[in-house]
C-alpha positions as CSV (number, residue, x, y, z in Angstrom):
1,M,0.1,-0.2,0.0
2,K,2.8,2.4,0.9
3,E,4.6,1.7,-2.5
4,I,1.1,2.8,-4.5
5,L,0.5,5.7,-2.5
6,I,4.4,6.7,-3.3
7,N,4.0,6.2,-6.4
8,E,0.8,7.9,-7.3
9,Y,2.0,11.0,-5.4
10,N,5.2,11.1,-7.4
11,N,3.3,11.1,-10.7
12,T,1.2,13.9,-9.5
13,E,0.8,16.7,-12.0
14,I,1.9,20.0,-10.1
15,L,-0.9,23.1,-11.5
16,G,1.4,25.8,-10.4
17,I,-2.0,27.4,-9.2
18,D,-0.9,30.5,-7.4
19,Y,-1.8,30.9,-3.9
20,K,-4.8,32.9,-3.3
21,E,-4.8,35.5,-0.8
22,P,-8.4,35.1,1.3
23,S,-10.8,38.1,1.0
24,N,-13.7,39.1,2.2
25,S,-17.0,38.8,0.0
26,F,-20.0,41.4,-0.3
27,I,-23.8,40.5,0.3
28,V,-26.3,42.9,-1.0
29,H,-30.5,42.2,-1.8
30,F,-33.5,44.6,-1.5
31,I,-35.4,42.5,0.8
32,N,-38.1,45.0,2.6
33,G,-34.6,47.2,2.8
34,A,-31.4,47.6,1.6
35,F,-29.1,45.4,2.9
36,F,-25.8,44.7,3.0
37,E,-23.8,42.2,4.8
38,I,-20.2,40.7,4.4
39,K,-18.4,37.3,5.2
40,G,-14.7,36.4,5.2
41,P,-11.9,35.8,7.6
42,M,-10.2,38.9,6.9
43,E,-10.5,41.3,9.9
44,K,-11.2,45.0,8.6
45,S,-13.8,47.7,9.4
46,Y,-16.1,49.5,6.9
47,R,-18.1,52.6,6.9
48,V,-21.3,51.5,5.0
49,V,-23.5,54.1,3.0
50,F,-27.3,53.3,1.9
51,S,-28.0,56.9,-0.8
52,D,-30.6,57.7,-2.5
53,N,-29.4,57.2,-6.2
54,K,-31.6,59.6,-7.6
55,T,-31.1,62.6,-5.6
56,G,-28.0,61.9,-3.7
57,E,-29.3,61.7,-0.2
58,V,-27.7,59.7,2.2
59,I,-30.0,58.0,3.9
60,H,-28.3,55.7,6.0
61,T,-24.6,54.9,7.3
62,W,-22.9,52.8,9.5
63,E,-19.8,51.0,10.8
64,I,-18.9,47.7,10.4
65,T,-16.7,44.8,10.3
66,N,-16.7,41.3,8.6
67,N,-19.3,39.1,9.1
68,M,-21.7,41.8,10.2
69,W,-24.4,43.2,8.0
70,T,-26.3,46.6,7.8
71,K,-29.5,47.4,6.6
72,S,-32.0,50.8,5.8
73,S,-34.8,51.1,7.7
74,I,-36.8,52.4,5.0
75,E,-38.8,48.9,2.6
76,Y,-40.3,51.2,0.5
77,F,-38.5,51.0,-2.7
78,V,-35.9,53.8,-3.2
79,E,-33.2,53.4,-6.5
80,W,-30.5,52.4,-3.6
81,D,-27.0,53.0,-4.1
82,I,-24.5,51.5,-1.8
83,K,-21.3,51.6,-1.0
84,A,-18.2,50.6,1.5
85,Y,-15.0,52.1,2.2
86,E,-12.4,50.1,4.7
87,L,-12.4,52.3,7.8
88,D,-8.4,52.4,7.8
89,T,-7.8,53.5,4.1
90,N,-10.7,55.0,3.2
91,E,-10.7,53.5,0.0
92,L,-14.0,52.8,-2.0
93,V,-14.0,48.5,-2.3
94,F,-17.1,48.2,-3.4
95,Q,-20.5,49.6,-4.8
96,H,-23.3,48.4,-6.0
97,T,-26.6,50.1,-7.6
98,Y,-30.0,48.9,-7.6
99,N,-31.1,47.1,-10.7
100,A,-33.3,44.4,-10.8
101,E,-33.4,44.0,-14.8
102,N,-33.5,40.2,-15.4
103,K,-33.5,39.7,-12.2
104,R,-36.9,38.0,-9.0
105,V,-38.7,40.4,-7.1
106,Y,-41.8,39.7,-5.1
107,V,-44.3,41.7,-4.2
108,H,-47.0,41.3,-1.9
109,L,-50.4,42.9,-1.2
110,D,-51.1,42.7,2.7
111,S,-54.6,43.2,2.6
112,S,-57.5,40.7,1.4
113,A,-60.1,43.7,1.1
114,V,-61.8,43.6,-2.7
115,G,-60.7,47.4,-3.2
116,D,-57.6,47.3,-1.9
117,T,-56.7,44.3,-3.6
118,L,-58.3,46.0,-7.0
119,A,-56.3,49.3,-6.3
120,W,-53.0,47.8,-6.2
121,F,-52.7,45.3,-8.0
122,P,-51.6,47.1,-11.8
123,Y,-48.9,49.0,-10.1
124,I,-47.2,45.3,-9.9
125,D,-47.0,44.9,-13.7
126,E,-46.0,48.4,-14.0
127,F,-42.9,47.6,-11.6
128,R,-42.1,44.9,-13.8
129,K,-42.4,46.1,-17.2
130,K,-40.7,49.5,-16.0
131,H,-37.3,47.5,-14.4
132,N,-38.0,44.3,-16.6
133,C,-37.5,42.0,-14.0
134,E,-39.1,38.7,-13.1
135,I,-42.4,39.3,-10.8
136,L,-43.1,36.9,-8.5
137,C,-47.0,38.2,-6.7
138,S,-48.8,36.9,-3.9
139,T,-52.1,38.1,-3.3
140,F,-55.6,37.0,-1.5
141,H,-57.6,36.7,-4.9
142,N,-54.8,35.5,-7.3
143,D,-57.3,34.1,-9.5
144,W,-59.1,37.5,-10.7
145,F,-55.6,38.1,-12.4
146,E,-53.8,35.1,-13.1
147,K,-55.0,33.9,-16.8
148,M,-54.7,37.9,-17.8
149,Y,-51.3,38.4,-16.5
150,T,-48.9,35.9,-17.9
151,E,-45.9,37.2,-17.8
152,I,-45.9,37.4,-13.4
153,T,-45.8,34.3,-11.5
154,F,-48.6,33.6,-8.4
155,I,-47.7,32.6,-5.3
156,T,-50.3,31.8,-2.3
157,P,-49.7,34.2,0.2
158,G,-46.9,32.9,3.1
159,T,-45.5,30.4,0.6
160,P,-41.3,30.7,0.9
161,V,-39.8,32.1,-1.9
162,H,-36.4,31.9,-2.6
163,N,-33.3,33.5,-4.6
164,L,-35.0,36.9,-4.3
165,Y,-33.1,40.3,-5.0
166,A,-35.7,42.3,-3.9
167,M,-39.4,42.3,-2.1
168,Y,-42.1,45.2,-0.9
169,K,-44.8,44.7,0.8
170,I,-48.0,46.6,-0.3
171,G,-50.5,48.0,2.2
172,W,-51.6,50.4,5.3
173,F,-48.7,50.5,8.0
174,Y,-49.7,51.6,11.5
175,D,-47.7,52.6,14.8
176,G,-51.2,52.8,17.0
177,Q,-52.9,55.1,14.4
178,E,-50.2,56.7,13.2
179,V,-48.4,56.2,9.9
180,V,-45.2,53.8,9.6
181,K,-43.2,56.5,7.7
182,T,-40.5,53.3,7.3
183,K,-43.2,51.5,4.9
184,I,-44.8,53.7,3.0
185,P,-43.8,57.9,1.7
186,I,-47.3,59.2,2.4
187,D,-50.1,60.2,4.7
188,F,-52.2,57.5,2.4
189,K,-55.6,58.7,3.8
190,Q,-55.1,62.5,1.9
191,H,-54.2,60.5,-1.4
192,P,-55.9,57.9,-3.6
193,L,-56.0,54.5,-2.2
194,Q,-54.1,53.4,-5.8
195,E,-51.6,55.8,-4.9
196,T,-50.5,53.4,-2.2
197,S,-49.4,51.1,-4.5
198,S,-47.5,53.6,-6.8
199,C,-46.0,54.9,-4.2
200,I,-44.7,52.0,-2.1
201,L,-42.7,51.2,-5.7
202,G,-41.8,53.9,-6.3
203,L,-44.1,54.6,-9.9
204,E,-45.3,57.7,-11.1
205,Y,-49.4,57.5,-9.8
206,T,-52.0,58.1,-12.6
207,E,-55.2,55.5,-12.3
208,I,-55.0,52.5,-14.1
209,K,-57.8,49.7,-14.1
210,P,-56.6,45.9,-13.4
211,M,-57.5,43.2,-16.0
212,I,-59.5,40.4,-14.2
213,N,-60.5,37.3,-15.0
214,I,-64.1,38.1,-16.3
215,P,-66.0,34.8,-17.1
216,D,-67.4,34.6,-20.5
217,E,-71.4,34.1,-19.6
218,P,-74.3,36.2,-20.7
219,S,-76.8,37.9,-18.0
220,R,-78.8,36.2,-15.9
221,F,-81.2,38.5,-16.3
222,E,-83.9,39.6,-19.6
223,G,-83.8,43.6,-20.7
224,K,-82.5,46.3,-19.0
225,Y,-80.9,46.2,-15.0
226,A,-78.9,48.4,-12.8
227,V,-77.1,46.9,-10.1
228,I,-77.0,48.3,-6.6
229,A,-74.9,47.7,-3.5
230,P,-76.2,49.4,-0.4
231,H,-74.5,48.0,2.5
232,A,-70.6,48.8,3.7
233,S,-68.4,47.2,6.1
234,A,-68.9,50.6,8.3
235,H,-72.1,52.1,9.1
236,A,-70.4,55.6,8.5
237,K,-70.2,54.4,4.8
238,Y,-74.0,54.4,4.4
239,W,-76.0,56.7,2.6
240,M,-78.2,57.4,4.9
241,N,-80.5,59.5,3.1
242,P,-83.8,58.1,5.0
243,G,-86.4,56.8,2.1
244,G,-83.4,57.6,-0.5
245,W,-82.3,54.1,-1.7
246,Q,-86.1,53.2,-2.7
247,A,-86.7,56.3,-4.2
248,V,-84.2,55.4,-6.6
249,I,-85.4,51.7,-7.0
250,D,-88.8,53.2,-7.7
251,Y,-87.2,55.5,-10.1
252,L,-85.8,52.9,-12.4
253,N,-88.6,50.8,-11.9
254,N,-90.5,53.2,-13.4
255,R,-88.5,53.9,-16.2
256,G,-88.4,49.9,-17.2
257,Y,-84.9,49.0,-15.4
258,K,-84.9,46.0,-13.0
259,V,-82.8,46.5,-9.8
260,V,-80.4,43.9,-8.4
261,M,-79.4,43.8,-4.9
262,I,-75.8,42.3,-4.6
263,T,-74.8,42.2,-1.3
264,S,-73.9,39.6,1.4
265,E,-75.8,41.5,4.0
266,K,-79.2,39.6,3.6
267,L,-82.5,41.4,1.9
268,G,-85.0,40.9,5.1
269,D,-82.7,41.0,7.8
270,P,-84.7,43.1,10.8
271,W,-81.0,44.6,11.2
272,H,-79.3,45.1,8.0
273,D,-82.7,46.4,7.0
274,S,-83.3,48.8,8.9
275,K,-79.9,50.7,8.3
276,L,-81.5,51.3,4.6
277,G,-84.6,52.7,5.8
278,G,-86.6,49.6,5.7
279,T,-86.5,46.6,3.9
280,L,-86.6,47.6,-0.3
281,K,-88.5,46.8,-2.4
282,G,-88.8,46.5,-6.3
283,V,-85.5,44.9,-6.4
284,I,-84.2,40.8,-7.9
285,D,-82.7,39.3,-4.5
286,K,-79.0,38.6,-5.3
287,T,-77.9,39.5,-1.8
288,G,-75.8,36.8,0.8
289,G,-72.5,36.3,1.8
290,H,-72.7,32.8,0.0
291,I,-72.9,34.3,-3.6
292,D,-69.4,33.6,-5.2
293,L,-67.7,37.1,-6.1
294,M,-67.2,35.5,-9.4
295,D,-71.2,35.5,-9.9
296,R,-71.5,39.2,-9.2
297,I,-68.9,40.2,-11.7
298,I,-71.4,38.8,-13.8
299,D,-74.1,40.2,-12.7
300,I,-72.4,43.7,-13.1
301,K,-70.9,43.4,-16.4
302,H,-73.8,43.2,-18.2
303,A,-76.1,46.2,-15.7
304,S,-76.2,49.2,-17.3
305,L,-75.6,51.1,-14.4
306,F,-74.3,50.4,-10.7
307,I,-74.7,52.6,-8.0
308,G,-72.8,51.5,-4.4
309,L,-70.5,53.3,-2.0
310,G,-67.0,53.2,-0.7
311,S,-67.2,49.6,-0.8
312,G,-65.0,47.3,-2.7
313,L,-68.2,46.2,-4.9
314,S,-67.5,49.9,-6.4
315,W,-64.1,49.1,-7.2
316,L,-65.1,46.0,-9.2
317,S,-68.2,48.0,-10.9
318,W,-64.9,50.4,-11.9
319,A,-62.5,47.4,-12.9
320,V,-65.2,45.5,-14.9
321,G,-65.5,48.7,-17.1
322,T,-69.7,49.4,-15.7
323,P,-70.8,52.8,-15.3
324,T,-70.3,53.3,-11.6
325,I,-71.9,56.3,-9.4
326,L,-70.6,56.1,-6.1
327,I,-71.9,57.8,-2.7
328,S,-69.6,58.9,0.5
329,G,-69.6,61.4,2.6
330,F,-67.0,60.5,4.8
331,S,-64.4,60.2,2.6
332,Y,-62.8,63.3,0.4
333,P,-63.6,61.8,-3.3
334,V,-60.0,61.8,-4.3
335,S,-60.1,58.9,-1.7
336,E,-61.8,57.1,-4.3
337,F,-61.2,56.1,-8.4
338,G,-62.0,58.8,-10.6
339,D,-63.7,57.3,-13.5
340,C,-67.2,57.1,-11.7
341,Y,-70.1,59.8,-10.8
342,R,-69.1,61.1,-7.6
343,L,-71.4,62.2,-5.2
344,F,-70.4,64.0,-2.2
345,T,-71.5,66.4,0.5
346,P,-73.2,69.6,-1.4
347,D,-72.7,71.9,1.6
348,T,-68.9,71.3,2.3
349,Q,-68.7,75.0,4.5
350,N,-71.5,73.8,6.3
351,T,-71.7,70.1,6.5
352,C,-69.5,68.1,8.1
353,N,-67.6,65.4,5.9
354,G,-64.6,63.8,5.0
355,C,-63.7,61.9,8.0
356,F,-62.1,59.2,7.1
357,N,-59.4,61.2,5.5
358,R,-59.1,63.0,9.3
359,H,-59.5,60.7,11.9
360,W,-58.2,56.9,12.0
361,L,-61.6,55.0,11.5
362,N,-62.2,52.5,14.5
363,P,-63.6,49.3,12.8
364,G,-64.6,47.9,16.4
365,D,-67.0,50.9,16.9
366,W,-70.0,50.7,14.4
367,E,-71.7,54.4,15.4
368,W,-68.0,55.7,14.7
369,C,-68.4,59.5,13.4
370,P,-65.5,60.7,15.2
371,D,-67.1,64.8,15.3
372,H,-70.5,64.2,16.0
373,K,-71.5,60.8,17.4
374,D,-74.7,61.4,19.4
375,T,-75.6,64.5,18.3
376,P,-78.2,65.6,16.2
377,R,-75.4,66.0,13.2
378,H,-74.5,62.3,13.4
379,F,-73.5,61.2,9.8
380,E,-75.1,64.3,8.5
381,C,-72.2,64.2,5.3
382,S,-74.4,61.5,3.9
383,K,-77.9,62.7,4.7
384,T,-77.6,65.7,2.7
385,I,-76.8,63.5,-0.6
386,T,-80.2,63.8,-1.7
387,T,-81.9,61.6,-4.2
388,E,-82.4,64.1,-6.9
389,M,-78.1,64.3,-6.7
390,V,-78.0,60.6,-7.7
391,I,-81.2,60.9,-10.0
392,D,-78.9,63.3,-11.8
393,G,-76.3,60.5,-11.9
394,I,-78.1,57.9,-13.6
395,K,-79.5,60.4,-16.1
396,H,-75.7,61.1,-16.9
397,Y,-74.9,57.2,-17.1
398,L,-78.0,57.0,-19.2
399,P,-79.4,59.7,-21.4
400,E,-81.2,58.5,-23.0
401,E,-83.6,58.1,-20.5
402,Q,-83.5,61.5,-19.8
403,Q,-84.1,62.7,-23.4
404,K,-87.2,60.3,-23.6
405,V,-88.6,62.2,-20.3
406,E,-87.8,65.3,-21.8
407,E,-89.6,64.5,-25.3
408,V,-92.6,63.5,-23.2
409,I,-92.4,66.4,-20.9
410,E,-92.5,68.6,-24.3
411,E,-95.1,67.0,-26.1
412,V,-97.2,67.1,-23.3
413,K,-96.3,71.0,-23.0
414,K,-97.8,71.8,-26.1
415,K,-101.0,70.2,-26.3
416,S,-102.9,71.8,-23.8
417,F,-102.7,74.5,-20.7
418,L,-103.6,71.3,-18.3
419,G,-100.4,69.9,-20.2
420,K,-98.1,73.0,-18.1
421,F,-100.2,71.6,-14.9
422,F,-98.9,68.5,-15.5
423,W,-95.4,69.3,-16.0
424,L,-94.9,71.6,-12.8
425,Y,-96.3,68.5,-11.0
426,L,-93.2,66.5,-12.6
427,Q,-90.7,69.1,-11.5
428,L,-92.3,68.5,-7.7
């Protein structure tokens, strides 16, 4: 055995590889913030500088040694520039500028709400297009988008994801009642809901509708119809005008429109009906939490009109492309989408409004009204939105109906003196 080993040693080729000095390696990623780590055997100290590459502003600086790491507390998108200097010589030994091209980036929507999801999702694809990167995305409603955004990889929330260059979370982040400015750079209540996503991802804000998977199925109803969704997740969101919903239903019915009601709150439930001024009559009942959202999409898609509140179903109507009337006094019109007929408190100088944008909404208080709860002015913001204002919105989207009414009125006015009295009656 000894002779064999000696023989193998003597006949081994000497490659002449140069001795390589040990060195430290530098690791960078942007998973929930800019991260920098030094690994290796060389005992050296470094000064690490995190800057905004666009503005040159130094955002974070720290001193570390080998086998240590540091990161910025900012988790939203910044075009980072990271430099490392040896402390002894002040020599720049490492630099990395953010570049996600052809790299894996994971974006997670932190809310399961219908409106949040529809509002925030479109900017994920905009980020992909801008940075030419591979996007992995998790939402609580992946099935809405998977067939429409084939260049995005959808994963179930909570699934481990590896080999990432960057990761971002889209959401409303609070510390108590204060906005967490390290996670989102704006006071989101003062901006459109969609801007939450665009600013976290470092994109210019412009209203973008998502492409959603709309089932290719015919209407379930014969003739023309409108959809209403008079319930919401907070009482402050409701249209509190007594009898308003019934008057709108009657107006549409009298003009030949069926009215389909599609809320998870069941029609006929005394408590829920009491929030609408009583059980609504003249509607097709599609209420109840058992109905799948895709069924709702089909009903909204084929409707001539949708009337709702600041809720997820209104966002769904907007995304589908159905003409939408949105009634809300508790939120400023800037809060939602622009492509709609938006009804707001008419006398903003003398009537309280927009509390949602000025206060933290307490989800545990159904009667939340931060300025006038338990006073005669409770919910006055939406009480002052009149039936006539909603009907004006209907006429705006259904101009042929308004034209027919005006033609009848003109004909009656021409025919007789009594017709003038009839015309005056119609104006009341």
